[in-house]
C-alpha positions in Angstrom: 77.8 136.4 1.8 80.1 133.5 1.6 79.7 131.0 -1.2 78.6 127.5 -0.1 80.9 124.6 -0.9 79.8 122.3 -3.7 79.2 119.4 -1.2 76.8 121.5 0.8 74.8 122.4 -2.2 74.5 118.8 -3.3 73.4 117.8 0.2 70.7 120.4 0.2 69.5 119.2 -3.2 69.3 115.7 -1.9 67.4 116.8 1.1 64.8 118.5 -1.1 64.4 115.4 -3.2 63.9 113.3 0.0 61.2 115.7 1.2 59.4 115.5 -2.2 59.6 111.7 -2.0 58.1 111.7 1.5 55.3 113.9 0.4 54.6 111.7 -2.6 54.6 108.6 -0.4 52.2 110.2 2.0 49.9 111.2 -0.8 50.0 107.7 -2.2 49.1 106.2 1.2 46.2 108.6 1.6 44.9 107.7 -1.9 45.2 104.0 -1.2 43.4 104.2 2.2 40.6 106.4 0.7 40.1 104.0 -2.2 39.9 101.1 0.3 37.4 103.0 2.3 35.3 104.5 -0.5 36.0 101.9 -3.2 32.7 100.0 -2.9 30.6 103.2 -2.9 32.4 104.6 -5.9 32.1 101.3 -7.8 28.3 101.2 -7.1 27.9 104.8 -8.2 29.8 104.2 -11.4 27.8 101.1 -12.1 24.5 103.0 -11.6 25.7 105.7 -14.0 26.8 103.0 -16.6 23.4 101.2 -16.4 21.5 104.5 -16.7 23.4 105.5 -19.9 
């Protein structure tokens, strides 16, 4: 096989980092939306646990 030029290898590494960044952003968005949706319920449950202890 032919060796890839150095510029091509750097470009591929940058592409991989960009993909990981997109995945992290999507996970963060899902976490924020789920906290907004379930935040009140979770808060109530934790308060009930705290008062029962």
